[in-house]
N, C-alpha and C positions, 0 to 999 in steps of 0.2 A: 664550539663556535656557533654564533648566531648569524643568520642571513638577514640583513636589515632591509632587504627589498620589500616595499610596501604592497606590491601586487602579487596575487597568487600565480604560481606557474600555470599557464594555460593548459587546459585538457585537450589532447589531440582528438579530433573528431572527423567523421566522414564529411565530405563536401555536402552542403544542404541540398543542392539540386541533384545529387546522386542518391543520397540516403532517403529522400522523400519518395523514392521508387523501389526501395527494398526494406526488408524487415531486419537487417543486420544491426547490431548495436551501434548507436549513434556515437558514443564516446569510446575510444579504443584503449584508454588507460595510460597512466604514467609509465615511462621507462624507469629503470632503476636510478639513473642519474637525476631525472626529474623528481622522483620521490624523495631522494636524499636532499636535494636542493630545497624542496618545499618543506620537508621536516625541519630543516635548519632555520626556518622562519619562526619556529616556536620560541617564545620568550622565556619559557620555563618559569612561569608565574608561581609564586609561592602559594597563592590561594586556590589555584587550579579551577577557575569558574567553569571551564568547559566540561569537567567531570560532573559537576552538579547539574549542568544543563542536559545531561544524557539520561534518558529514562531507563536504560538498562545498565547504567553505572559503569561503563567502560572506563578503564584507567587510561585516559587519553594521553596525558603528557608522557606516561611511561612508554606506551607503544610508539609514540612519535619519536622519542629519544632513541629507541632501538632502530627505527628506520634511518634516522640521521647517522647512526653508527654503521649502517649497512647490515644490521642483524635482523633480517626480514622475518625469519622463522620465529625468532623470539618475540618480535612485534605481534605476529599472528597469535602466538600462544597467550600473550597478555590480553588481547581482544577476546579470545575464545574462553577465557576464564569467566566472563560474564555474559557474552553474547553467543547465542546458538546459531545466528545467521549473519555473520560479518560480511560475506560477499553480497548479500541482499541489502543490508543496511547501508553499506557504502554506496549503493546505487540509488536507492529510492527514498531514503530518509530526508526530511526537510531540515538539514543541518543548519540552514540559515536562521531558523527559528529556535534552534536548540543549542547544541555545543558551539557552533560557529557564531551564533548570535550573541554569545557572551564572551567570545575570545578577545583578550586584551589587545592583540595585534590589530583587531578590527576597529579600534578607537580612532587611529590616525591613518589607517590604510585598509586593506582587505584582510579578513581573518585568515588564519591558517586553514588550508583546504583539508579539514579533518576527514570529511567523507571520502574524498579522493584517495587519501592515504590509507583509510580503512579498506577501501576497495583494492588498492594496490597490494596490501599485505595478504588479503584473502586470496586474491588471484595468484600471487606469487606462490603461496602455499599449495594451492590446488595444482599448479603447473609442476611444482618440484616434488610433491609428495603424492603422486598418483597411486602408489601401492602402499599407502599409509596403513599400518596395522592399528586398528581401533581397540583400545582397551575398554573392557566392560567393568562397570563398578560392581562390587560385591553386593549381592541381593540382600535386602533386609526383611523379605517375607511379606511385604504389604503390596496390595494391588490398587492401582488408581486408573480410572477411565478418563480420557480426554475427548470431549465432543467437539469436533471441528479441527481441521489441519491447516488453518490459516496461521498468520504470524503469532497470535495469542496462544493457540493450541500448541504450535511447534516449540515456542519458547518455554511454555509450561512443561511439556513432555521432556524437553532437553534437560531442564534443571532437575526434574524428578528422577529421570533415569540415572543422572550423575550421582544422585543421593542414594541409589540402590533400590528404588521402587520398581515394581513390575508395571509397565505402562502400556496401555492399549489406546490407540487413537482411532476414533470412529469418524469416518469422512463420508458425507452424503454423495459426493461425486465419484467418478471413476479414477480421478487423479488427485493426488495430494497437493496441498499448497494454498487452498482457498483463493483469496483475491490475488495472491502472488502468481497463481496459475491461470485464473480465468479473467482477471481484471487488468493487470499491468502488461502492456504490449512487449513483445519480444525485443524491440529495438531499445527499450529502456531496461528490461530485465530478462535476459535470455533464460528460457525455461530449462536449459541444461544445468544452469546454476541452481535453480530451485530444486531440480531432481537430485543434484549432488548433495545439497544440504539435507534433503529428506533421507537420502540413502545413508548419509553419515549417522543420522539418528537411528535408522534401522540397524546399522552395524553395531551401534551401542546397545541395542536390545529393544528399542521401541517397536511395538507391533502396530501395524496399520490395517484397519478393516475398511475397505472401500464399499461404495454403494449401500451404505448403512445410514438411513435417515432416522436418527434418534428422535422419538416422538411418533414415529410410524412403524419402522422395523422393530423397534423395541422402545420402551420408555426409560426414562432416567431411573425410576424406581426399580425397574427390572434389572438394571445394571447392578444395583445394590444386591438384589436377590442372587445375581450371578457371582457374587463374591468380591465385587469392587468395594473398597472401604471409603473411597472419596471419589467425587466426580467434578471435573472442571469443565464448564461450558464456555466455549469460545467460538460460537457459531456465526459471529459477524453480523452485519446488517446488509443483507443482500437483496432485499425486495425493492424493485424499482418504484420511482415516483413519476407521476405525470402532472400536467398543468390543468387538466380538465377543461381544455379549450375545444371548440368545435374542430372536428377533423382528425382527432387523435386515433380514430379507428381506421384511417385510410391505409392502403397498401404503400409501404415505403416509410412508415413511422416506426422507429425502433426505440426501445429503452437502451441506454448505454450498456446496461448489464447484458442484454441479449446480444447486442452488436459486438461488444468486446469478447464475450464468451465464444461466439461463433468464430471469431478471428483467432483469439489467443489459445483457448483450450481445444477447440475443434479444428484448428489449422486451416481456416477458410482461405488463407493467403497462399497456401501450397497447392498447386494444381492437382497433385496426386490424391488429395483428400476430396471426398464427395460432399463436404459441408455446403449446404445451399446458402448463398448470400447474394443479394442483388447488387450489381455494380452500378452505382449511381454516378451521374455526371456533375450534378450540382447539389451539394449537401449543406444543410444548416444544422449546426450542433448548438443546442440551447443549454447554456450554463457557462460558468467561468472557473470551475475548479480543475484539479488535475485530471479528473475523469473526462471532463470535456476536452481538455487538450489531447488526452490519449485517443479519444474517439475521433477527433478532427484529424489528427496526424495519421491514424489508421485509414480513415476514409481517403486521404490523399494518396497513401501508398496502395490502396486497393484500386486506384485508377480514376478517382474523381478529378475533374478539371478545375472546379471551383469549390472551396470549402470555407464556410463562414462560421466563426464563433459569434453567437448572438447572446449578448450579455446586457442586462438592464442598467448596470452602473458603468463607471468609467474605468480606465486602466489603473487608476490609483486604488480602487477598491477590489479589483479582481483577486480572488483568493488563491489561484494556482501559484505554484512555485515560480519564481522569476526565471529559473533555468528552463522550465517547460514552456513558458510564454516566449522566451527568447528563441528557443529551438523551433517553436511553431511558426513564429514570424519569419525566421530564416527559410523555413520549408515552404513558404508561400500561403500559409493560412491567413485568411482575411478576418479582421476583427470588426464586427458590426456592434459597436458599443452604444450605450445609452439607448438601447433598443429592447422592446418587450413584445413577444409574440402574443397575438390575440386570437388567431385562427389559422388552421391549416387548410389550404385549398386543394380540391381534388378534381380529376378528370371525370368524364361520364362513366369511365370504367373503374372508378374508385382508387386511382393512383394519385399520389401526391404530385401537385404541379406548382405549388407556391406556398409561401409562408407570409401571412398578413401580420404586420408589426405596427407598433406605434413608437414614436420617438419619446424619450424620457429626458427629464432634467433632474438634477440632484437638489433635494430640499434639506431639511434639518436632519441631524443624526438620529438614527433609531436606537433601539436597546443594545444593538451589537456595536454601536459606536460609529458605524458607517453611515454616510449621508443617504437618506431615504430617497429612492427614485420616485418621481412624480410624473404622471403622464401629461404629455403636451396634447391638448385637445385638437382634434382635426388633423393630426400628423400621420394618419394611416398611410402605409405603403406596402407593396408586396415584393418579397424577394423571390426571384425565379429559381426554384429548387425542385428536385425530384425525390429528395429524401430528407427526413427530419429525424435527428437523434436527440432524445431527451436525456440530458445529463445534469439534472437539477437536484441530485441527492438520492439517498436510498432510505428505505423504511426497515424497521426491525421485524424479524420473523418471530411470531408469537407461538410457534408450534410447541416448543418445550414448555413455555409458561402454561399453555392450555392443557398439557398432558401430564403435568407434574403437580401433585398435591402439595399444598403448603409452600409453594414457591411464589413469592410476591413480586409484582412488577414495580418499576420506579416511575417517576413522574413523566419520563419520556416514552413510557410504554415498553421499555426494555426490561431485562432481568434486574431486579432490585439487588444490588450488591455493594458492599463497601468498596469504594474505588481504590483504597490502599491495600486491603487484605483480600478482597474478592469474596468475602463471606456473604452468604445469602440467608434468607429466612428459613431455609430448609437445612437441617443439620447434615453436614457432609457434602453439601453442594457448594461449589465455588464458581464464580463467573468473572469474566473480564473481557476487555477489548470492546469492539463495536457492539457486541450483544448487550452491553451495559450502557455505554456512553452514546451510542449512535455512531455514524460514520466519522472516523478520525484518521490517524496515520498508522502506518505499519509499526513504527518504533514505539508509539504509545500502546498499541495492542501488545507488543512484545513485553513492554514494561509491566503491563497488567498480568500477563501470563507468568512472568517471573515472580511478581509479588504473590500471586495465588499459589505458586509452587512452594514458596516459603511458608505460607499459611497452612497449606495442606500438610507439610512436613511437621509443623508444630502441632497441628490438630491430631495427626495420627500418633505422634510421639506421646501425647498426653492421654490417649485413649487406650 
């Protein structure tokens, strides 16, 4: 039976004026009845465009059909056949640009809520199989090292351990998860879920080595000397970027990386933790992506009275997910659009006291297809703020490139790798995710990790 309702089943959420004061998850998830009702909206298309729109090749119509039938565990197992992190993907993937973006139901109405259903299946499994016995694959005698425990590294490790490889993941921080742990706030992705997914991989046999900065603690070449036959590099793109405008060295200027890491990984929002962070009253977040939304919404929850998103284009060009923008507006974040910062003002004690900006107008499209912002001469004004958070993107870390012989960079300055196979110029080294492409999405990084796992398998089978 197909449900012909054109709108998605709404996702239950905390009240905006309650949730903007806590770090509990915003969306509380579908009930069983809601999930079944939403699953019945699937048209069971013959060509299954949603599956081709998924970077990790989840068999979407199949798991949705199982939910419609009330077979929730079967739905979860179908997802898990290809995805190592279903509870995470269901929460943070930009489904509107991928699987849901090509859903036929979306032609004359709203697409099926594929992400919400994936989340439901994963949460249902976690709730009902708390004492699940994890079966380990039979070992094949080969050792592989994975550098980085973000989404690319975890996906690669998950696929390799399932194929019987001995897998060790080297993580530079004290906690696994990469951007899932330090970048995405608790109210979007509870860290208990990240820990549970990592724990499941550990139960399958994946070994994790923390506080290991490959390129400093040891080199990639030394990993080969230690008996690893292949190495996957999934170190992400975690170095902050700044605008190089006057005042960026003032007290109260943060990179989004630092600000979010202090809050998410170092628990600055929990009084029992001693993580130092200044509680600001008026905050400007520069940028328009998901990271900017995360930083702004965190600032509000940390006690800021006024929080501004300062973005040089209009709402039509802003790159953040529509859901994140919607949630930010509901929570009281103010959008200062068509605005570009030119200087940060400070007190005589070197603390931030204002952000000087100019008004912008949109001109002709640039190479990205978005209309280019053009400054309005003489339109300078100052926003009264006491903190500025830079969320204008990240740079690639070149540590592994600089410490590994015969490993070539690509045009972006990242690791040169085939984006389909992950193969690099160095035999036995594979790479993928943000370390290759620059900052992208969790699901694309996972797709790169899965592709590299397939390539490593073929490489070691043929040697």
